[in-house]
C-alpha positions as CSV (number, residue, x, y, z in Angstrom):
1,M,0.3,-0.2,0.0
2,P,1.8,3.1,-0.7
3,L,2.4,6.5,1.6
4,T,0.1,8.8,1.9
5,V,0.6,12.1,3.6
6,A,-1.9,10.9,6.6
7,D,1.1,8.5,7.1
8,L,4.2,10.9,6.4
9,M,2.9,13.2,9.0
10,S,1.7,11.0,11.8
11,K,5.7,9.5,11.3
12,M,7.1,13.1,11.4
13,P,7.7,13.0,15.5
14,G,9.5,9.5,15.4
15,A,11.7,10.7,12.1
16,F,12.6,14.0,14.1
17,I,16.2,14.5,15.2
18,P,15.9,16.8,18.3
19,E,20.2,18.3,17.9
20,K,19.2,18.7,14.5
21,A,16.7,21.7,15.7
22,V,18.2,23.2,19.0
23,G,16.9,26.6,20.3
24,L,13.8,26.6,17.0
25,D,10.6,28.2,17.8
26,A,9.0,27.5,14.4
27,T,5.8,26.2,13.1
28,I,5.7,25.2,9.3
29,Q,2.4,25.0,7.4
30,F,1.6,22.1,4.7
31,K,-0.2,22.6,2.1
32,F,-1.4,20.0,-0.2
33,T,-3.1,19.5,-3.6
34,G,-3.7,16.5,-5.8
35,A,-4.9,13.6,-5.0
36,E,-5.0,14.1,-0.9
37,P,-5.8,18.1,-0.3
38,G,-5.7,19.2,3.2
39,E,-3.7,21.1,5.6
40,W,-1.4,20.5,8.2
41,F,1.2,21.8,10.6
42,A,3.9,21.3,12.2
43,T,5.2,23.0,15.7
44,I,8.8,22.4,16.9
45,K,9.7,23.5,19.3
46,D,11.6,22.5,23.2
47,G,13.2,19.6,21.1
48,K,10.1,18.1,20.3
49,V,7.7,18.4,17.0
50,N,3.8,18.3,17.5
51,V,2.0,17.7,14.1
52,S,-1.6,19.1,13.8
53,Q,-4.2,18.9,10.8
54,G,-5.2,22.1,10.2
55,T,-4.4,25.9,9.7
56,F,-2.1,27.5,12.2
57,P,-2.3,31.5,12.6
58,T,1.2,32.5,12.1
59,P,3.3,29.9,10.3
60,K,7.2,30.8,10.1
61,M,7.2,29.3,6.5
62,T,4.5,27.8,4.9
63,L,4.9,25.0,2.4
64,T,2.6,24.1,-0.2
65,A,2.8,20.8,-2.9
66,D,1.0,18.3,-4.8
67,S,0.6,15.7,-2.2
68,S,1.6,12.7,-4.6
69,D,5.5,15.0,-5.4
70,Y,5.3,15.4,-1.2
71,V,5.2,11.7,-0.8
72,K,8.2,11.5,-3.6
73,I,10.1,14.4,-2.1
74,F,10.0,12.4,1.9
75,T,10.9,9.1,0.5
76,G,13.9,10.3,-1.6
77,E,12.4,9.3,-4.8
78,L,12.4,13.0,-5.5
79,D,15.4,15.8,-4.4
80,G,13.4,18.7,-2.7
81,M,15.8,21.0,-4.4
82,K,14.7,20.2,-7.4
83,A,10.9,20.6,-6.9
84,F,11.2,23.3,-5.9
85,M,13.2,24.8,-8.8
86,D,10.5,22.8,-11.4
87,G,8.0,24.6,-9.4
88,K,6.1,21.3,-7.8
89,L,7.2,22.5,-4.2
90,K,6.5,26.3,-3.3
91,L,8.3,28.0,-0.2
92,A,7.2,31.0,1.5
93,G,8.6,33.1,5.0
94,D,11.4,31.1,6.2
95,L,13.4,30.2,3.6
96,N,16.9,29.1,5.4
97,L,13.8,26.8,7.9
98,A,13.0,25.2,4.7
99,M,16.6,24.0,4.3
100,K,17.2,23.1,7.8
101,L,13.6,21.1,7.8
102,T,15.7,18.5,5.6
103,Q,18.6,17.8,8.5
104,M,16.0,17.9,11.1
105,F,13.9,14.9,9.7
106,K,15.7,11.3,9.1
107,I,14.2,10.3,5.6
108,R,13.8,6.8,5.3
């Protein structure tokens, strides 16, 4: 069975590497389109990440992507930087946070 966005979002806390996020206090909004449309947000604070479905009023960064592209990025089938350059991944807000994201989570 293929991975879904809901699967990935539920796995985020377990894939989080706290040492890579020391002192970080940020909320990231995820907006998905395509086969699994929806909104999620992840709050990184005090060495933990909490993920919820819905919209956060003041995210530090917003990531917008087709749900199938996001799954491919997360599983390593699609390079995140290439997806960004090709317009498949849109980022708004703190772009430095986007670069750190790839280091804060161990992607299988």
